[in-house]
N, CA, C and O atoms as CSV, one atom per row, in Angstrom:
chain,resi,resn,atom,element,x,y,z
A,1,UNK,N,N,-277.153,61.190,71.482
A,1,UNK,CA,C,-278.389,61.667,70.866
A,1,UNK,C,C,-279.577,61.066,71.609
A,1,UNK,O,O,-279.480,60.006,72.229
A,2,UNK,N,N,-280.691,61.770,71.527
A,2,UNK,CA,C,-281.902,61.242,72.155
A,2,UNK,C,C,-282.539,60.186,71.257
A,2,UNK,O,O,-282.309,60.164,70.048
A,3,UNK,N,N,-283.339,59.314,71.861
A,3,UNK,CA,C,-284.025,58.266,71.103
A,3,UNK,C,C,-285.393,58.046,71.709
A,3,UNK,O,O,-285.472,57.932,72.932
A,4,UNK,N,N,-286.456,57.978,70.970
A,4,UNK,CA,C,-286.501,58.227,69.524
A,4,UNK,C,C,-286.416,59.721,69.204
A,4,UNK,O,O,-286.660,60.576,70.055
A,5,UNK,N,N,-286.071,59.996,67.980
A,5,UNK,CA,C,-286.024,61.365,67.481
A,5,UNK,C,C,-286.378,61.337,66.005
A,5,UNK,O,O,-285.587,60.814,65.220
A,6,UNK,N,N,-287.513,61.864,65.581
A,6,UNK,CA,C,-288.533,62.627,66.285
A,6,UNK,C,C,-289.251,61.794,67.348
A,6,UNK,O,O,-289.227,60.564,67.324
A,7,UNK,N,N,-289.898,62.511,68.291
A,7,UNK,CA,C,-290.570,61.833,69.388
A,7,UNK,C,C,-291.932,62.455,69.664
A,7,UNK,O,O,-292.206,63.582,69.252
A,8,UNK,N,N,-292.791,61.704,70.373
A,8,UNK,CA,C,-294.109,62.173,70.780
A,8,UNK,C,C,-294.658,61.269,71.864
A,8,UNK,O,O,-294.914,60.106,71.550
A,9,UNK,N,N,-294.859,61.663,73.062
A,9,UNK,CA,C,-294.363,62.889,73.684
A,9,UNK,C,C,-293.118,62.652,74.522
A,9,UNK,O,O,-292.621,63.591,75.143
A,10,UNK,N,N,-292.583,61.400,74.564
A,10,UNK,CA,C,-291.416,61.156,75.414
A,10,UNK,C,C,-290.211,60.697,74.598
A,10,UNK,O,O,-290.350,60.096,73.533
A,11,UNK,N,N,-289.031,60.996,75.124
A,11,UNK,CA,C,-287.780,60.558,74.515
A,11,UNK,C,C,-286.767,60.332,75.632
A,11,UNK,O,O,-286.895,60.894,76.719
A,12,UNK,N,N,-285.777,59.517,75.360
A,12,UNK,CA,C,-284.702,59.258,76.317
A,12,UNK,C,C,-283.437,59.955,75.832
A,12,UNK,O,O,-283.046,59.831,74.671
A,13,UNK,N,N,-282.807,60.688,76.740
A,13,UNK,CA,C,-281.565,61.387,76.441
A,13,UNK,C,C,-280.446,60.662,77.175
A,13,UNK,O,O,-280.471,60.538,78.399
A,14,UNK,N,N,-279.466,60.184,76.416
A,14,UNK,CA,C,-278.329,59.465,76.992
A,14,UNK,C,C,-277.083,60.333,76.907
A,14,UNK,O,O,-276.877,61.057,75.933
A,15,UNK,N,N,-276.260,60.248,77.936
A,15,UNK,CA,C,-274.994,60.978,77.930
A,15,UNK,C,C,-273.995,60.244,78.809
A,15,UNK,O,O,-274.367,59.480,79.700
A,16,UNK,N,N,-272.722,60.491,78.541
A,16,UNK,CA,C,-271.643,59.879,79.327
A,16,UNK,C,C,-270.726,60.989,79.815
A,16,UNK,O,O,-270.419,61.928,79.081
A,17,UNK,N,N,-270.294,60.869,81.062
A,17,UNK,CA,C,-269.339,61.838,81.592
A,17,UNK,C,C,-268.060,61.095,81.975
A,17,UNK,O,O,-268.120,60.034,82.596
A,18,UNK,N,N,-266.898,61.651,81.606
A,18,UNK,CA,C,-265.628,60.949,81.801
A,18,UNK,C,C,-265.101,60.983,83.233
A,18,UNK,O,O,-264.321,60.117,83.628
A,19,UNK,N,N,-265.524,61.977,84.008
A,19,UNK,CA,C,-265.024,62.113,85.379
A,19,UNK,C,C,-266.134,62.687,86.251
A,19,UNK,O,O,-267.039,63.359,85.755
A,20,UNK,N,N,-266.061,62.425,87.524
A,20,UNK,CA,C,-267.037,62.953,88.472
A,20,UNK,C,C,-267.094,64.470,88.349
A,20,UNK,O,O,-266.057,65.133,88.395
A,21,UNK,N,N,-268.298,65.030,88.193
A,21,UNK,CA,C,-268.440,66.475,88.053
A,21,UNK,C,C,-269.885,66.888,88.280
A,21,UNK,O,O,-270.779,66.050,88.393
A,22,UNK,N,N,-270.097,68.205,88.345
A,22,UNK,CA,C,-271.439,68.746,88.463
A,22,UNK,C,C,-272.054,68.755,87.071
A,22,UNK,O,O,-271.465,69.296,86.134
A,23,UNK,N,N,-273.234,68.161,86.931
A,23,UNK,CA,C,-273.867,67.971,85.623
A,23,UNK,C,C,-275.206,68.692,85.594
A,23,UNK,O,O,-275.986,68.616,86.544
A,24,UNK,N,N,-275.467,69.401,84.482
A,24,UNK,CA,C,-276.798,69.926,84.227
A,24,UNK,C,C,-277.265,69.425,82.869
A,24,UNK,O,O,-276.485,69.338,81.921
A,25,UNK,N,N,-278.541,69.100,82.791
A,25,UNK,CA,C,-279.191,68.710,81.540
A,25,UNK,C,C,-280.416,69.597,81.418
A,25,UNK,O,O,-281.346,69.501,82.219
A,26,UNK,N,N,-280.413,70.462,80.410
A,26,UNK,CA,C,-281.478,71.438,80.238
A,26,UNK,C,C,-282.121,71.292,78.869
A,26,UNK,O,O,-281.461,70.941,77.892
A,27,UNK,N,N,-283.425,71.569,78.813
A,27,UNK,CA,C,-284.172,71.606,77.561
A,27,UNK,C,C,-284.406,73.079,77.244
A,27,UNK,O,O,-284.873,73.843,78.089
A,28,UNK,N,N,-284.072,73.465,76.007
A,28,UNK,CA,C,-284.191,74.856,75.577
A,28,UNK,C,C,-285.020,74.958,74.300
A,28,UNK,O,O,-285.088,74.014,73.513
A,29,UNK,N,N,-285.650,76.116,74.106
A,29,UNK,CA,C,-286.277,76.404,72.823
A,29,UNK,C,C,-285.171,76.800,71.846
A,29,UNK,O,O,-284.030,77.019,72.254
A,30,UNK,N,N,-285.504,76.892,70.565
A,30,UNK,CA,C,-284.487,77.281,69.583
A,30,UNK,C,C,-284.050,78.730,69.776
A,30,UNK,O,O,-282.995,79.125,69.280
A,31,UNK,N,N,-284.843,79.522,70.485
A,31,UNK,CA,C,-284.448,80.907,70.771
A,31,UNK,C,C,-283.588,81.012,72.032
A,31,UNK,O,O,-283.153,82.101,72.405
A,32,UNK,N,N,-283.342,79.852,72.697
A,32,UNK,CA,C,-282.480,79.838,73.868
A,32,UNK,C,C,-283.209,79.929,75.198
A,32,UNK,O,O,-282.575,79.957,76.252
A,33,UNK,N,N,-284.544,79.974,75.159
A,33,UNK,CA,C,-285.325,80.048,76.394
A,33,UNK,C,C,-285.297,78.706,77.115
A,33,UNK,O,O,-285.519,77.662,76.504
A,34,UNK,N,N,-285.023,78.738,78.412
A,34,UNK,CA,C,-285.005,77.515,79.204
A,34,UNK,C,C,-286.430,76.988,79.366
A,34,UNK,O,O,-287.312,77.703,79.841
A,35,UNK,N,N,-286.650,75.740,78.971
A,35,UNK,CA,C,-287.957,75.097,79.089
A,35,UNK,C,C,-288.021,74.287,80.378
A,35,UNK,O,O,-288.988,74.382,81.133
A,36,UNK,N,N,-286.979,73.485,80.624
A,36,UNK,CA,C,-286.967,72.625,81.801
A,36,UNK,C,C,-285.546,72.179,82.114
A,36,UNK,O,O,-284.744,71.963,81.205
A,37,UNK,N,N,-285.236,72.043,83.398
A,37,UNK,CA,C,-283.972,71.463,83.842
A,37,UNK,C,C,-284.266,70.049,84.315
A,37,UNK,O,O,-285.049,69.852,85.244
A,38,UNK,N,N,-283.641,69.065,83.681
A,38,UNK,CA,C,-283.879,67.657,84.010
A,38,UNK,C,C,-282.873,67.126,85.023
A,38,UNK,O,O,-283.213,66.270,85.841
A,39,UNK,N,N,-281.635,67.624,84.979
A,39,UNK,CA,C,-280.586,67.176,85.903
A,39,UNK,C,C,-279.822,68.411,86.362
A,39,UNK,O,O,-279.517,69.296,85.563
A,40,UNK,N,N,-279.519,68.462,87.645
A,40,UNK,CA,C,-278.704,69.539,88.206
A,40,UNK,C,C,-278.092,69.017,89.504
A,40,UNK,O,O,-278.577,69.305,90.598
A,41,UNK,N,N,-276.996,68.229,89.355
A,41,UNK,CA,C,-276.393,67.611,90.537
A,41,UNK,C,C,-275.018,67.047,90.203
A,41,UNK,O,O,-274.645,66.946,89.034
A,42,UNK,N,N,-274.273,66.683,91.237
A,42,UNK,CA,C,-273.000,65.990,91.062
A,42,UNK,C,C,-273.271,64.558,90.638
A,42,UNK,O,O,-274.154,63.894,91.181
A,43,UNK,N,N,-272.504,64.088,89.661
A,43,UNK,CA,C,-272.623,62.705,89.208
A,43,UNK,C,C,-271.243,62.100,89.046
A,43,UNK,O,O,-270.283,62.783,88.689
A,44,UNK,N,N,-271.160,60.808,89.316
A,44,UNK,CA,C,-269.918,60.065,89.120
A,44,UNK,C,C,-269.706,59.799,87.635
A,44,UNK,O,O,-270.651,59.878,86.851
A,45,UNK,N,N,-268.483,59.488,87.247
A,45,UNK,CA,C,-268.198,59.132,85.861
A,45,UNK,C,C,-269.070,57.953,85.460
A,45,UNK,O,O,-269.285,57.033,86.249
A,46,UNK,N,N,-269.567,57.987,84.236
A,46,UNK,CA,C,-270.399,56.883,83.763
A,46,UNK,C,C,-271.365,57.331,82.692
A,46,UNK,O,O,-271.295,58.456,82.197
A,47,UNK,N,N,-272.280,56.423,82.337
A,47,UNK,CA,C,-273.286,56.672,81.316
A,47,UNK,C,C,-274.645,56.780,81.991
A,47,UNK,O,O,-274.973,56.003,82.888
A,48,UNK,N,N,-275.424,57.747,81.550
A,48,UNK,CA,C,-276.722,58.016,82.148
A,48,UNK,C,C,-277.790,58.146,81.073
A,48,UNK,O,O,-277.500,58.481,79.925
A,49,UNK,N,N,-279.042,57.871,81.468
A,49,UNK,CA,C,-280.180,58.031,80.562
A,49,UNK,C,C,-281.302,58.704,81.345
A,49,UNK,O,O,-281.654,58.275,82.444
A,50,UNK,N,N,-281.859,59.765,80.760
A,50,UNK,CA,C,-282.922,60.538,81.405
A,50,UNK,C,C,-284.110,60.601,80.456
A,50,UNK,O,O,-283.942,60.848,79.261
A,51,UNK,N,N,-285.309,60.377,80.982
A,51,UNK,CA,C,-286.529,60.455,80.194
A,51,UNK,C,C,-287.045,61.889,80.208
A,51,UNK,O,O,-287.110,62.523,81.261
A,52,UNK,N,N,-287.408,62.396,79.036
A,52,UNK,CA,C,-288.011,63.719,78.911
A,52,UNK,C,C,-289.419,63.566,78.377
A,52,UNK,O,O,-289.627,62.993,77.307
A,53,UNK,N,N,-290.398,64.084,79.130
A,53,UNK,CA,C,-291.800,64.039,78.741
A,53,UNK,C,C,-292.202,65.442,78.305
A,53,UNK,O,O,-292.197,66.372,79.111
A,54,UNK,N,N,-292.551,65.594,77.027
A,54,UNK,CA,C,-292.868,66.903,76.460
A,54,UNK,C,C,-294.374,67.162,76.385
A,54,UNK,O,O,-294.814,68.014,75.612
A,55,UNK,N,N,-295.162,66.443,77.171
A,55,UNK,CA,C,-296.603,66.691,77.195
A,55,UNK,C,C,-296.837,68.155,77.552
A,55,UNK,O,O,-296.251,68.671,78.504
A,56,UNK,N,N,-297.686,68.811,76.792
A,56,UNK,CA,C,-297.982,70.221,77.045
A,56,UNK,C,C,-297.151,71.186,76.225
A,56,UNK,O,O,-297.449,72.380,76.194
A,57,UNK,N,N,-296.118,70.699,75.564
A,57,UNK,CA,C,-295.298,71.557,74.706
A,57,UNK,C,C,-295.769,71.441,73.262
A,57,UNK,O,O,-296.220,70.371,72.851
A,58,UNK,N,N,-295.677,72.514,72.484
A,58,UNK,CA,C,-296.068,72.438,71.079
A,58,UNK,C,C,-295.027,71.691,70.241
A,58,UNK,O,O,-293.865,71.582,70.632
A,59,UNK,N,N,-295.456,71.184,69.095
A,59,UNK,CA,C,-294.536,70.554,68.152
A,59,UNK,C,C,-293.447,71.539,67.763
A,59,UNK,O,O,-293.683,72.745,67.702
A,60,UNK,N,N,-292.267,71.027,67.504
A,60,UNK,CA,C,-291.180,71.890,67.066
A,60,UNK,C,C,-289.829,71.326,67.417
A,60,UNK,O,O,-289.715,70.207,67.917
A,61,UNK,N,N,-288.809,72.110,67.150
A,61,UNK,CA,C,-287.428,71.731,67.431
A,61,UNK,C,C,-287.059,72.249,68.820
A,61,UNK,O,O,-287.325,73.402,69.160
A,62,UNK,N,N,-286.453,71.391,69.600
A,62,UNK,CA,C,-285.960,71.749,70.925
A,62,UNK,C,C,-284.482,71.364,70.999
A,62,UNK,O,O,-284.003,70.544,70.215
A,63,UNK,N,N,-283.791,71.949,71.920
A,63,UNK,CA,C,-282.368,71.682,72.105
A,63,UNK,C,C,-282.167,71.159,73.516
A,63,UNK,O,O,-282.713,71.703,74.476
A,64,UNK,N,N,-281.380,70.099,73.632
A,64,UNK,CA,C,-280.969,69.711,74.977
A,64,UNK,C,C,-279.487,70.022,75.121
A,64,UNK,O,O,-278.693,69.815,74.203
A,65,UNK,N,N,-279.138,70.527,76.306
A,65,UNK,CA,C,-277.766,70.939,76.585
A,65,UNK,C,C,-277.290,70.221,77.838
A,65,UNK,O,O,-277.888,70.335,78.907
A,66,UNK,N,N,-276.198,69.478,77.681
A,66,UNK,CA,C,-275.578,68.782,78.805
A,66,UNK,C,C,-274.270,69.485,79.122
A,66,UNK,O,O,-273.420,69.658,78.249
A,67,UNK,N,N,-274.114,69.891,80.383
A,67,UNK,CA,C,-272.873,70.506,80.832
A,67,UNK,C,C,-272.313,69.667,81.972
A,67,UNK,O,O,-272.997,69.414,82.964
A,68,UNK,N,N,-271.067,69.239,81.823
A,68,UNK,CA,C,-270.374,68.461,82.854
A,68,UNK,C,C,-269.023,69.128,83.073
A,68,UNK,O,O,-268.127,69.030,82.236
A,69,UNK,N,N,-268.891,69.800,84.198
A,69,UNK,CA,C,-267.657,70.551,84.437
A,69,UNK,C,C,-267.549,71.666,83.423
A,69,UNK,O,O,-268.430,72.522,83.346
A,70,UNK,N,N,-266.483,71.669,82.644
A,70,UNK,CA,C,-266.278,72.707,81.630
A,70,UNK,C,C,-266.665,72.255,80.232
A,70,UNK,O,O,-266.435,72.983,79.267
A,71,UNK,N,N,-267.247,71.067,80.102
A,71,UNK,CA,C,-267.639,70.530,78.806
A,71,UNK,C,C,-269.139,70.721,78.613
A,71,UNK,O,O,-269.933,70.388,79.492
A,72,UNK,N,N,-269.520,71.261,77.454
A,72,UNK,CA,C,-270.929,71.461,77.132
A,72,UNK,C,C,-271.217,70.846,75.770
A,72,UNK,O,O,-270.450,71.025,74.824
A,73,UNK,N,N,-272.324,70.123,75.677
A,73,UNK,CA,C,-272.770,69.494,74.433
A,73,UNK,C,C,-274.210,69.881,74.197
A,73,UNK,O,O,-275.032,69.811,75.111
A,74,UNK,N,N,-274.528,70.294,72.971
A,74,UNK,CA,C,-275.907,70.630,72.599
A,74,UNK,C,C,-276.315,69.802,71.395
A,74,UNK,O,O,-275.529,69.605,70.468
A,75,UNK,N,N,-277.559,69.317,71.416
A,75,UNK,CA,C,-278.113,68.565,70.291
A,75,UNK,C,C,-279.555,68.988,70.072
A,75,UNK,O,O,-280.235,69.420,71.003
A,76,UNK,N,N,-280.011,68.861,68.841
A,76,UNK,CA,C,-281.405,69.180,68.510
A,76,UNK,C,C,-282.256,67.925,68.570
A,76,UNK,O,O,-281.787,66.815,68.318
A,77,UNK,N,N,-283.532,68.136,68.914
A,77,UNK,CA,C,-284.497,67.044,68.880
A,77,UNK,C,C,-285.824,67.604,68.382
A,77,UNK,O,O,-286.104,68.792,68.541
A,78,UNK,N,N,-286.643,66.736,67.776
A,78,UNK,CA,C,-287.858,67.171,67.118
A,78,UNK,C,C,-289.070,66.529,67.775
A,78,UNK,O,O,-289.183,65.304,67.836
A,79,UNK,N,N,-289.978,67.374,68.269
A,79,UNK,CA,C,-291.235,66.916,68.858
A,79,UNK,C,C,-292.312,67.038,67.780
A,79,UNK,O,O,-292.582,68.133,67.286
A,80,UNK,N,N,-292.926,65.905,67.418
A,80,UNK,CA,C,-293.997,65.880,66.435
A,80,UNK,C,C,-295.258,65.348,67.091
A,80,UNK,O,O,-295.275,64.224,67.594
A,81,UNK,N,N,-296.298,66.139,67.088
A,81,UNK,CA,C,-297.573,65.704,67.661
A,81,UNK,C,C,-298.585,65.438,66.577
A,81,UNK,O,O,-299.720,65.062,66.871
């Protein structure tokens, strides 16, 4: 999960991948529109933390989606301004 949540305007998203794979970390609107891609590269197994700065985005619920190989995880986060 991201921390802090709710956040304004930055939050840290942590994730762990069990094996070396191609990883994407994307921020989406609740309607599924891609807002920003934070990670799009090969990564070794391990734990990672990425900072997301939502300056310029309106308050609301956003979704972050982490895909590593064939595994995909989605979580909600709340931006409060």
